[in-house]
C-alpha positions as CSV (number, residue, x, y, z in Angstrom):
1,M,0.1,-0.1,0.1
2,V,1.5,3.4,-0.8
3,C,1.4,6.6,1.3
4,R,0.8,9.5,-0.3
5,T,1.7,12.6,1.2
6,Y,-0.5,16.1,0.4
7,D,1.9,18.8,-0.3
8,I,-0.2,21.7,-1.4
9,V,-3.6,22.5,0.0
10,L,-5.9,25.4,-1.9
11,D,-8.1,27.7,-0.5
12,C,-10.8,25.6,-1.3
13,G,-10.0,22.7,0.5
14,C,-8.5,20.7,-2.3
15,M,-5.1,18.7,-1.5
16,L,-2.7,18.0,-3.6
17,S,0.0,15.6,-3.7
18,L,3.3,15.1,-5.6
19,D,3.7,11.4,-5.0
20,G,2.4,8.5,-7.3
21,G,2.3,10.6,-10.3
22,G,0.3,13.5,-8.4
23,G,-2.6,13.0,-7.1
24,L,-6.1,15.2,-5.9
25,M,-8.1,15.1,-2.6
26,P,-11.0,17.3,-3.8
27,C,-12.7,19.9,-1.3
28,Y,-15.9,19.8,0.3
29,Y,-17.6,22.5,-1.8
30,D,-20.8,21.5,-3.7
31,V,-19.8,22.4,-7.1
32,C,-23.5,22.6,-8.1
33,S,-24.2,25.3,-5.8
34,S,-23.0,28.3,-7.9
35,D,-21.4,30.5,-5.1
36,E,-19.4,27.5,-3.7
37,Y,-18.9,26.7,-7.5
38,D,-16.8,30.3,-7.7
39,K,-14.7,29.7,-4.5
40,H,-13.6,26.6,-5.8
41,S,-12.6,27.8,-9.4
42,K,-11.0,31.0,-7.8
43,A,-8.9,28.9,-5.6
44,W,-7.9,27.2,-8.7
45,D,-7.4,29.9,-11.2
46,K,-5.1,31.3,-8.0
47,Y,-3.1,28.3,-7.9
48,K,-2.8,27.8,-11.7
49,N,-1.5,31.5,-12.2
50,S,1.2,30.9,-9.4
51,P,4.8,30.2,-9.5
52,E,4.1,27.1,-7.2
53,Y,1.9,25.7,-9.9
54,K,4.7,25.3,-12.5
55,E,7.3,24.1,-9.7
56,H,4.5,21.6,-8.9
57,Q,4.2,20.3,-12.3
58,K,8.6,19.7,-12.7
59,E,8.2,18.1,-9.2
60,I,5.8,15.8,-10.5
61,I,7.8,14.2,-13.3
62,E,11.2,14.4,-11.4
63,R,9.6,12.5,-8.6
64,N,7.9,9.7,-11.1
65,K,10.7,9.0,-13.9
């Protein structure tokens, strides 16, 4: 059994892992609710536009060669 470490926690609560090819533990927001969907989308947009996102992508590749 593989243990996974979640290295990044987004503002919405989604957790991202670099182990095992990368992983995602989704947040608790109900994406059917427009207000909660907006919070979730903003958190992901903020992350994808950050330098940490590019570094995360590089680390996934490096750790899983």
